[in-house]
Each structure stands twice: as structure tokens, then as C-alpha cells.
C-alpha positions in Angstrom: 0.0 0.0 0.0 1.3 3.4 -0.9 0.0 6.7 0.5 1.2 10.0 -1.0 -0.6 13.2 -2.1 1.7 13.9 -5.1 0.3 11.9 -8.0 3.3 12.0 -10.3 5.6 10.9 -7.5 3.1 8.2 -6.4 3.0 6.7 -9.9 6.8 6.5 -10.1 7.0 4.9 -6.7 4.2 2.5 -7.6 6.1 1.4 -10.7 9.2 0.7 -8.5 7.2 -1.3 -6.0 5.4 -3.3 -8.7 8.8 -4.8 -9.5 8.6 -6.6 -6.2 4.9 -6.9 -5.5 2.0 -8.2 -7.6 -0.2 -5.3 -6.7 0.2 -1.8 -5.1 -2.9 -0.1 -3.7 -2.5 3.7 -4.0 -4.2 6.3 -1.8 -3.8 10.1 -1.5 -5.2 11.0 1.9 -5.1 9.9 5.5 -8.7 8.7 5.7 -8.2 6.4 2.7 -5.0 5.2 4.1 -6.5 4.1 7.4 -9.5 2.5 5.8 -7.4 0.8 3.1 -5.1 -0.6 5.7 -8.0 -2.0 7.7 -9.6 -3.6 4.7 -6.5 -4.9 2.9 -4.2 -5.7 5.7 -1.1 -5.0 3.5 2.3 -6.5 4.2 4.0 -3.1 3.8 2.6 0.4 4.0 4.7 3.2 2.4 3.5 6.6 3.7 4.5 10.2 2.9 5.3 11.6 6.4 3.4 14.8 5.5 0.2 12.8 5.3 0.0 12.6 9.0 -0.7 16.3 9.4 2.3 16.8 11.6 1.3 14.0 14.1 3.3 11.0 13.1 2.6 9.3 16.4 -1.2 9.5 15.9 -0.8 8.2 12.3 1.3 5.3 13.4 -1.1 4.4 16.2 -4.0 4.3 13.7 -2.1 2.2 11.2 -1.0 -0.3 13.9 -4.6 -0.5 15.2 -6.0 -1.1 11.7 -3.3 -3.3 10.2 -1.3 -4.7 13.1 1.0 -7.0 11.0 1.9 -4.4 8.4 5.5 -3.0 8.2 5.4 0.8 7.9 7.9 2.8 5.9 7.8 6.6 6.0 8.9 8.8 3.1 10.3 12.2 4.0 11.9 15.2 2.3 13.4 16.1 5.7 16.9 14.8 6.5 17.2 16.2 10.0 18.1 13.7 12.7 15.1 14.9 14.8 12.8 13.7 12.0 14.4 10.3 12.1 14.2 10.0 15.8 10.5 11.1 16.0 9.5 8.7 13.2 11.3 5.7 14.7 10.1 6.6 18.2 6.5 6.7 16.8 6.9 3.1 15.7 7.9 3.3 12.0 9.8 0.3 10.8 11.9 2.5 8.5 12.2 5.9 6.9 13.3 6.7 3.3 14.3 10.1 2.1 12.4 11.1 -1.0 15.7 12.0 -2.7 16.9 8.4 -2.2 13.7 6.5 -3.2 15.4 5.1 -6.4 18.2 3.6 -4.4 16.7 3.0 -0.9 13.1 2.1 -1.2 13.4 -1.6 -2.4 16.2 -2.3 0.1 14.1 -0.7 2.8 11.1 -2.9 1.9 13.3 -6.0 2.0 14.8 -5.0 5.3 11.5 -4.3 7.1 10.0 -7.5 5.7 13.0 -9.4 7.2 12.3 -7.8 10.6 15.1 -5.2 10.4 14.7 -1.4 10.7 15.9 0.8 7.8 16.8 4.4 7.4 18.2 6.4 4.5 20.2 8.2 7.2 22.3 5.2 7.9 25.5 6.2 6.0 25.7 9.8 7.3 23.6 10.4 10.4 22.2 7.4 12.1 
């Protein structure tokens, strides 16, 4: 499952994810994300951090309640260590910087499905 408001970016990410998954369900708002997670019980949820309206902890709580087995990867344009810390403290399984989607997203999916955490920050800040 992929949740991002930016249609062009979402389509590109969908194409990338479809190289590893049979289907990718795409949503563009928080309400559809929560309802889709409840109905579909996806293995992985990739979510634009900005979709949570500034409250990543509340978004993570809702996702965990609706799809408890799903691995959650957050996408972010922000590369500050505080963003990483708050996302991981909120319960994300990983965070991928939007500028690193092409190189980091599929390895991040593989890592979280294997039970490991992943961050795009690993080489320079984590």
C-alpha cells in the first residue's frame, strides 16, 4: 500500500514497488490510508510523512490498530536527525528520504519484511 498526495511521484513509486509486489494499492489521503489498511491488511505500507498532518505518532497508532501486522515505511523530504528520531520513536519500521527513493526504497522494503529497521540516514547520520 502506498500513500502520497503527489500523483506524479506516487505513480513513479508504484512502478518501482510493482517490480517486487503483484499489486500496489494507492491512496492520497489519511482517511483512505487508514480505511485501506483496515480492509486490505497489507504486508507493507509506504506513507509520505506529511500525510500525518504533523502528528506521526497518531498516524502510526491508527495504522498499527487497523493493520497490526503491516510494516510501515515513511517517506520524508526532511533529513534532520530529529525527524528520524521522532519517526522511529513513533513506531515506524523505516524511513526513506524522498531524494533516495530510487536507491533505498526496495532495500528498505526487503529490510523491514525481514524484521530489520531501515533508514536512508544510515550512512551519514544514524
